[in-house]
N, C-alpha and C positions, 0 to 999 in steps of 0.2 A: 121453328118447328118444336113442338112439345115432345119431350122424350117419353116414350111409352115403355111399359114393362116388356121385356124381351128384345128391345132394340139393341143393336150392337153398340158397345161402348167405344168411345174415342180412345185410341192408344196413345200412351205417353210413357216416358221413361221415369222409373222410380229407383231409388237406391236403398239398399238394406243397411243394417247397422255396420256391415263390413265394407260399405261403399261399393258393393257389387250391383251393377245395373240390372234392372228387370223391366219388362214391358207388360202392360195389362193384357195384351193378346196372348201371353203365356198361359193364361187361365181360361181362355176361350176353348170350347170343345172338350173340356174335361168331364162334362156331365154334372158339374156342380154349379150352384149359384155363387156369384162373387159379390161379397159385401164390401163396399168401401166405407170405412169408418174414419171420420175426420176428427182429430183430437189435437189438443194443445197442452204443452207442459204446464202452463199457468192456468189451465181451465179446471175449476173445481168440479163442475158437473161431469166433465170428461173423466176425471179421476174417480168420481163416485160411480160412474157406469162401468169402469174397468172390470170389477169382479163379476158382474152380470155377463158382460161380453165374453170374458174368458171361459166362464161356465157354459154359456151358450155354444161357443166354438168347440169346446171339449166334448160336449154332448152331441154335436151335430157335424163334426168335421168330415164325416163321410158324404154329406150333402152340400156343405158350404165351404167356400174359401173366404177368409177374411183378411183384408188388407187395411192396415191402419196408416193413415197419412197425417 
């Protein structure tokens, strides 16, 4: 099945920098879009995009939640 816009996302466990577990379903029903941003420590383009993504989130955090994996 092709994933379509507004389809429910599959839930899985994520850990924050403090090793606290979180689930994607914590963000469902908040009235915000959830952006999953995949990044790597050794990825040059990922590091280049970071300032743009930080500004985007700061300017739009009332409408979006951003999770970096």
